[in-house]
N, C-alpha and C positions, 0 to 999 in steps of 0.2 A: 612637423613631427615632434620637435622639441616641446612645443606648447602642449601638444596632445599628451605625451608621456609625462611631462612634468605636472600638468594639472591632474592627471589620473593618479599619480603617486601622492599628490597633496591631498586629494579627496579621500583616498584610501587611508592615508596617515591620520587624518582627523576623525576617522570613524564613519565616513559616509558609506552606506551599503554598496556592494560591488556594482549592482545593476545601475544605481543612480550615478555612481562615479563614472562608469562608462558613458552614460548618456550626457552627463554634464561636461566631461572632457571633450567629447565629440562636438557638442554644441559650441564650446569655446573655440575649437579649431575652425568650425565653419564661420564663426563671427569674425575671426582674425584673417582668414585666408580664402574663404569662399562664401560670400554673402548670398549668392544666387541659390545655393542649396537650402538656405533657411526658408525660402518661400515655398518649397515643395515638401519640407520636412513634416508639417502637419498632415499633409495628404498621405505621405508614406506611413506615418504612425497610425492614422485612422485605417488605412487599407490593411495593415498588419493585424489590427484588432477586429476588423469587420469580417469575422469568419463564423459561420453558423456552427461548424464542427467544434471550434474551440470553446464554445459555450459549455460543452460537456465538462471541461476541466474544473472550473470552479464549482460546478454542481457535484462532481465526484468528491471533491475535497469537503464540500458542505455536508454531503451524506456521511462521510467518515466522522466529521465533528459531531453531527447529530447522534450518531451511534454511540460515541463516547459519552456524551452528556446524558443520554437516555438509558445508559447501562445495558445496551444491547450486547456489548462485548461479553459481559459477565453471563448473560443468558446463553450466548453461543457456547461458552465454555461448559456451563451446566449441561447443556444438551449433548455435547460431545462426550462428556464423562459417562453417560449412561451406556454408551456403546463400547468404549475402550478403557473405562476406568479400572476394571478388574484385571486387565493385562499388565504384566510387569512393565514398569515405566509408563503407565497409562497417562500420567500428566504430560509427559513429553509427546505422546501421540495426540493428546488434546491440543497441544501447542501447534502441531502441524495441521490438524484438521481445521482448527479455528482460523489459522492463517489462510487456508484454502477458501473458506467461506467469506472471511472478512476481505481478502484480496479481491474476491469476486463482487464485492459491494463497493468498496472505496476506490479501487483501481490504483492504489498507491502503496508501495512497499514501506515508505517512511511512516505513513499513517498506521499501517499494520503493526510495525515494530513498536511505535509509541503507545498504541492502545493495548494490544495484547501483551506486550512485554512488561508494561507497568503493572499488570495484574499477575501474570504467570511466573515471571522471574522471581519475585519475592516469595510466591507460594511454593515454587519448586525448591528454592533454597530452604524454606522452613520444613519441607518434608524430606529433606536428606539428599537432594540432588546437588552436585557440585555447581558452584556459581558460574564457572566458565562454560560448563555444559549447557546450563539453562540459557545463558546469554547467546552462546553460539547457535543453539538450536532455534532460538527465536529469530535471530538475524537470518539464518539460512532458510527457514520456512517463509519468512516475509518476502523473499525474492519471487515467490509465486504471484505476488501482486502485480508484477510487471508482465506476467504471461497470461494468467487467467483473466478473461474479460469481465468487466470493462477495465482496460489498462490505459493509464494516462500516457505512458511512452508510445503505445500503439496509436493513440489519437494524434499525438504530436508527429509521429512518423507519417501517418496517413495524410495529414495536412501538408507536410513538407513535400512528400513524394506524390501527392495527388492520387492516393490509393483509396480504395473503399474501406471505410472503418468497419462496416459489418463483416466483410470478408476477413479482415485481420482478426476481428474478435472470434469468428468461427474457427479460424486457423489456430488460435491460441488455446482452445478448449482442451483438446486431447493432449498436447504437450504439457499443459499445466497439470492435468490429472496424472500424467505419467511421472512428472517430477514429484508430485505429492505422494504417490504410491511408493516411489523409490525412497523418499525421505522417511515414510512410515516404516518400511522394511529395515532401513538402516537404524532407525530409532529403536525398534524391537531388538535388533541384534546387539546394540550397545547396552540396552537396558538389561538384557539377560546376561551379558558378559560381566557387567559390574553389579548385578543384583539390585537394581533400583526398585523402589517400593511399588506396591500395588495400591489402588484406591478401593476402599470398602464402600461399595455401592449396591443397593438393592435394585436389581434389574428384573423386570417382568414385561410381558407383552402389554399389559395394561398401562404400566408406567411409560413405556415407549410411545404408545398411542396418545396418552395424555400430553406428554411433553411435545410430541410432534404437532398436535393440534394447537397447543398453547403457543408454540414458537413458529408456526407455519408462515406467518408474515415475514419473519427474518429469513427463513430458509429459501423463500422464493424471491427475495430482493434482487439477487444477481440476475434473474431472468427478466426483471422489469427493465434493466438497462438496455435490452435489445430493442425495446419499443420506442419509437420516436413520437 
């Protein structure tokens, strides 16, 4: 036990990432005290990675990265603005709606915060929103990435508990929408209370149809995750 803890603190102290520190310290413990386990360790490691369901995790992360690099996040924000831009605090509403759509694509709250926050927080500050409000709203709305499918935590839970991923995804749709609607109502109330600005946008049925057709491939991306 002393070797295990001492090696762990040494690895952490010299800057080795936590995951590698845990693995290296455990390997050292087996080398010194239980050589038999070293023979089955490769089998255990491979069995942990050999999961069809877990393949979805890196693909969700890759999808989020591709969205960032291809400027899809900016297109999502432009599309949301045509519906809620003229409402007081419209940029805050765009923040919530974009998080609902992006969370349904990437499955990651962290990816949601990093991508949408990097665009909307500076823009909200520039247009007169308090910095703490912009940051708080971005973080709060990004939590829907854990509820609205596809959700990386749901996949991990399904693998651990041997539950159906599809059923978990279906079970997260309505709670995720309810959380989003509640956040929209709270955002409207706060925006009216503190007189946050409106966005000047020309909105017509023609513009809505044009934008919907132009960005249809983005809007339907969350539904693609249900198909294997």
